[in-house]
ZAMARGU-4260 file (C-alpha; in steps of 0.2 Angstrom, whole numbers, plus 5000, padded with zeros to 4 digits):
<rodrens>
0) 5000/5000/5000 | 5007/5017/4995 | 5008/5032/5007 | 4992/5042/5008 | 4981/5031/4997
5) 4965/5042/5002 | 4965/5060/4999 | 4951/5070/5008 | 4946/5088/5007 | 4933/5098/5016
10) 4931/5112/5029 | 4941/5109/5045 | 4931/5115/5060 | 4931/5115/5079 | 4914/5107/5085
15) 4907/5115/5101 | 4894/5103/5108 | 4881/5106/5120 | 4867/5094/5126 | 4849/5098/5132
20) 4849/5112/5119 | 4830/5114/5117 | 4830/5132/5123 | 4844/5136/5110 | 4834/5128/5096
25) 4819/5140/5100 | 4829/5155/5103 | 4839/5154/5087 | 4825/5146/5076 | 4834/5130/5073
30) 4828/5113/5068 | 4832/5098/5079 | 4840/5088/5066 | 4848/5099/5053 | 4864/5107/5047
35) 4865/5126/5041 | 4878/5139/5038 | 4877/5153/5052 | 4868/5169/5047 | 4870/5186/5056
40) 4856/5181/5067 | 4867/5166/5074 | 4882/5177/5078 | 4878/5178/5097 | 4876/5159/5098
45) 4894/5155/5099 | 4898/5168/5113 | 4882/5162/5122 | 4888/5144/5121 | 4905/5148/5129
50) 4898/5160/5142 | 4883/5150/5148 | 4885/5132/5144 | 4896/5116/5148 | 4904/5112/5131
55) 4913/5097/5124 | 4926/5102/5110 | 4929/5090/5096 | 4940/5092/5081 | 4927/5091/5067
60) 4921/5096/5050 | 4912/5083/5041 | 4925/5077/5029 | 4939/5078/5043 | 4928/5067/5053
65) 4927/5055/5038 | 4945/5055/5036 | 4948/5051/5054 | 4936/5036/5052 | 4945/5030/5037
70) 4962/5031/5046 | 4954/5021/5060 | 4953/5006/5049 | 4968/5009/5038 | 4987/5006/5042
75) 4997/5022/5047 | 5001/5035/5034 | 4986/5030/5023 | 4975/5046/5024 | 4979/5064/5020
80) 4966/5079/5023 | 4966/5096/5015 | 4957/5111/5020 | 4960/5129/5025 | 4963/5135/5043
85) 4969/5151/5052 | 4985/5154/5060 | 4978/5152/5078 | 4979/5140/5092 | 4963/5131/5086
90) 4972/5126/5070 | 4986/5118/5080 | 4974/5108/5090 | 4966/5102/5075 | 4983/5096/5067
95) 4988/5088/5083 | 4971/5079/5084 | 4974/5073/5066 | 4991/5067/5070 | 4985/5057/5085
100) 4972/5048/5074 | 4983/5044/5060 | 4978/5058/5048 | 4991/5069/5039 | 4986/5087/5038
105) 4989/5096/5022 | 4981/5113/5027 | 4982/5129/5018 | 4986/5141/5033 | 4979/5159/5031
110) 4988/5172/5041 | 4976/5183/5051 | 4961/5172/5049 | 4951/5162/5062 | 4949/5144/5061
115) 4931/5139/5058 | 4919/5132/5071 | 4902/5122/5072 | 4889/5124/5086 | 4882/5107/5089
120) 4866/5108/5098 | 4860/5091/5104 | 4843/5087/5109 | 4839/5069/5113 | 4846/5059/5099
125) 4845/5074/5087 | 4859/5087/5083 | 4857/5104/5075 | 4873/5110/5067 | 4877/5129/5064
130) 4893/5132/5055 | 4903/5148/5054 | 4916/5143/5041 | 4929/5158/5044 | 4945/5152/5036
135) 4938/5137/5029 | 4930/5146/5015 | 4946/5154/5010 | 4953/5139/5002 | 4962/5141/4985
140) 4964/5130/4970 | 4982/5135/4969 | 4985/5125/4986 | 4981/5109/4976 | 4993/5114/4963
145) 5007/5117/4975 | 5022/5105/4973 | 5019/5098/4991 | 5000/5094/4989 | 5001/5090/4970
150) 5012/5075/4974 | 5000/5069/4988 | 4986/5070/4975 | 4996/5060/4962 | 5000/5047/4975
155) 4982/5044/4981 | 4971/5031/4973 | 4954/5037/4982 | 4947/5054/4985 | 4933/5060/4997
160) 4925/5077/4997 | 4913/5084/5010 | 4898/5092/5001 | 4899/5107/5012 | 4915/5112/5002
165) 4904/5116/4987 | 4897/5132/4996 | 4913/5141/4992 | 4926/5129/4984 | 4918/5122/4969
170) 4933/5127/4957 | 4945/5117/4968 | 4932/5103/4971 | 4929/5101/4952 | 4948/5102/4948
175) 4951/5088/4960 | 4936/5077/4955 | 4940/5079/4936 | 4958/5075/4939 | 4953/5059/4948
180) 4941/5054/4934 | 4954/5057/4921 | 4966/5046/4930 | 4953/5033/4933 | 4954/5035/4952
185) 4939/5033/4963 | 4931/5050/4968 | 4918/5050/4982 | 4907/5064/4988 | 4895/5066/5002
190) 4879/5077/5000 | 4882/5082/5018 | 4866/5092/5022 | 4849/5095/5014 | 4853/5113/5010
195) 4868/5108/4998 | 4857/5100/4984 | 4843/5112/4988 | 4853/5129/4987 | 4869/5123/4978
200) 4861/5112/4965 | 4872/5121/4951 | 4888/5116/4960 | 4882/5098/4963 | 4877/5097/4945
205) 4894/5103/4940 | 4904/5090/4950 | 4892/5075/4949 | 4899/5069/4932 | 4916/5065/4940
210) 4909/5057/4956 | 4910/5038/4957 | 4902/5036/4974 | 4889/5047/4981 | 4885/5047/5000
215) 4870/5054/5008 | 4856/5051/5021 | 4837/5050/5017 | 4834/5069/5021 | 4848/5074/5009
220) 4842/5062/4996 | 4824/5069/4997 | 4831/5086/4996 | 4841/5082/4980 | 4825/5074/4973
225) 4815/5089/4976 | 4828/5100/4968 | 4829/5090/4952 | 4810/5088/4951 | 4807/5070/4954
230) 4789/5066/4957 | 4792/5056/4973 | 4804/5063/4986 | 4801/5049/4999 | 4805/5034/4988
235) 4824/5032/4993 | 4828/5017/4982 | 4821/5027/4967 | 4830/5042/4971 | 4846/5033/4973
240) 4843/5025/4956 | 4840/5042/4948 | 4857/5048/4956 | 4866/5033/4950 | 4860/5036/4932
245) 4865/5054/4931 | 4878/5057/4917 | 4895/5052/4921 | 4912/5057/4913 | 4921/5040/4916
250) 4907/5028/4910 | 4919/5013/4912 | 4917/5014/4931 | 4899/5012/4938 | 4893/5025/4950
255) 4888/5019/4967 | 4875/5028/4978 | 4874/5025/4996 | 4860/5032/5006 | 4859/5029/5025
260) 4842/5029/5034 | 4847/5031/5052 | 4843/5016/5062 | 4833/5008/5049 | 4844/5002/5035
265) 4856/5008/5021 | 4851/5008/5003 | 4865/5005/4989 | 4862/5007/4971 | 4874/5004/4957
270) 4873/5012/4939 | 4878/4994/4933 | 4862/4987/4940 | 4851/5002/4944 | 4835/4992/4944
275) 4842/4981/4958 | 4843/4992/4974 | 4851/4983/4989 | 4845/4986/5007 | 4857/4982/5021
280) 4850/4980/5038 | 4857/4988/5054 | 4860/4980/5070 | 4850/4992/5081 | 4857/4998/5097
285) 4847/5000/5113 | 4840/5017/5116 | 4851/5019/5131 | 4867/5015/5122 | 4865/5030/5110
290) 4874/5045/5117 | 4876/5057/5102 | 4872/5055/5084 | 4883/5069/5078 | 4895/5063/5065
295) 4888/5046/5063 | 4886/5048/5044 | 4903/5054/5043 | 4910/5039/5053 | 4900/5028/5041
300) 4907/5036/5026 | 4925/5035/5033 | 4923/5017/5037 | 4916/5013/5020 | 4930/5022/5011
305) 4943/5014/5022 | 4937/4997/5018 | 4937/5001/4999 | 4955/5007/5001 | 4959/4990/5009
310) 4952/4981/4993 | 4935/4975/5001 | 4919/4974/4992 | 4903/4984/4994 | 4896/4972/5006
315) 4911/4973/5018 | 4912/4992/5015 | 4894/4994/5021 | 4897/4982/5036 | 4913/4992/5041
320) 4903/5009/5039 | 4889/5002/5050 | 4902/4997/5064 | 4910/5014/5064 | 4893/5023/5064
325) 4888/5012/5079 | 4904/5016/5088 | 4902/5035/5085 | 4885/5036/5092 | 4890/5028/5108
330) 4902/5042/5112 | 4901/5061/5113 | 4905/5068/5096 | 4912/5060/5081 | 4925/5049/5090
335) 4931/5031/5089 | 4936/5019/5103 | 4954/5019/5108 | 4964/5008/5109 | 4958/5002/5092
340) 4946/4988/5090 | 4946/4976/5074 | 4932/4981/5062 | 4938/4975/5046
</rodrens>
């Protein structure tokens, strides 16, 4: 296995987690299970969290979570992660966290900028994510073309992009996806949140031809279906099939669409056999075993990608994804059990 087989890209963030956040949902007009970008009306939220609440801080950002999940199942020096951070203490903490978990940080560091943060308001088994990107949205395509990062891209065989990146970095994302497609490497993307296909449909449409694996949950799949005008936005297998059959630049490689449905099951459709959706059952946890669902989808995607890098088939990739997702929800934040347990 060559060094850094998996190259991930997204928005590096510090997760600021608070439990029993019902009052915060009402005050800031948030949905219990949602992910949004912070508007001006959310600016006081972060200061209020620090001043008035007991917080748990976790190195986060959806794609960074997934990269840590992949590193959990892979040998050392297998995963590299790119994103933009500020030149502050938070960036140092994120880099140290990645090093501890086996992820090499290929950050673009912006002088004078603050590293991004995400307020995670937990109510029961739901989580509402409110993100301020800060430095994360300052990423530049030139960073991917720099000698240090370009050699990492050339060495990688698999790529993973967090959909949140499309809100600001579509030029960089398409550059990376197109390069992977032209080199016949595997490029995966996560829809990440319902608002991505809803309000950034143009950007999703631009990159989708180069995407070999699409991840999403049922809410994100339904949002995509509504954005493209499908008649039924609740039929997840049909939506997965429609996604799989979207035009693809590298037609030699089938597109795989993977839609998670929380504790219910996972739906997988391949463009090679779009009429044959597959459903994978989940070993459901007891209610009292679930601590925090934040990052569970990222953990699943990371486990899935890690298994593929190891040469496993789709069945095994789903199984490993389920194992990491279950591990994640039994802890606070998108974290994994240490010392490592065997999941592959």
